[in-house]
C-alpha positions, 0 to 999 in steps of 0.5 A: 179891390177898388170900388167906385161909381161913375155918373154919366150924362149922355146925348138925348136918347142914348141912355140904353145904348150906353148902358149896353156898352157899359155892361160889356166892360168887365169892370162894370158890375152894374149900370142903371138909367136914372132920372135927375142930374145924371142919366146913368150910374155905373158901379166899377170894381177894379183890382187897383186904383190904377186899373180903376182910373184906366177903366174910367178914362180909357173905356168909359169916358171914350164911349160914343155919345157920353157928354160928361162924367163924375167919378166917385171913389169908395173909401174903405169898402 
């Protein structure tokens, strides 16, 4: 199992829409709207590093109204 977090910035007012879309992705275990430098944080759990990378690049980063992301990989989880 590979775990990590994705911090997202989105268009103004799109936070709830994006959290709803993130929760539809099976690898997303949690998604929260936050205040601060990032608008949303999502916890990702995937079977492998490759599957984790595919989830971030092909599913999360391509969501409508996502402006930017930062991915944090957990080590020794």
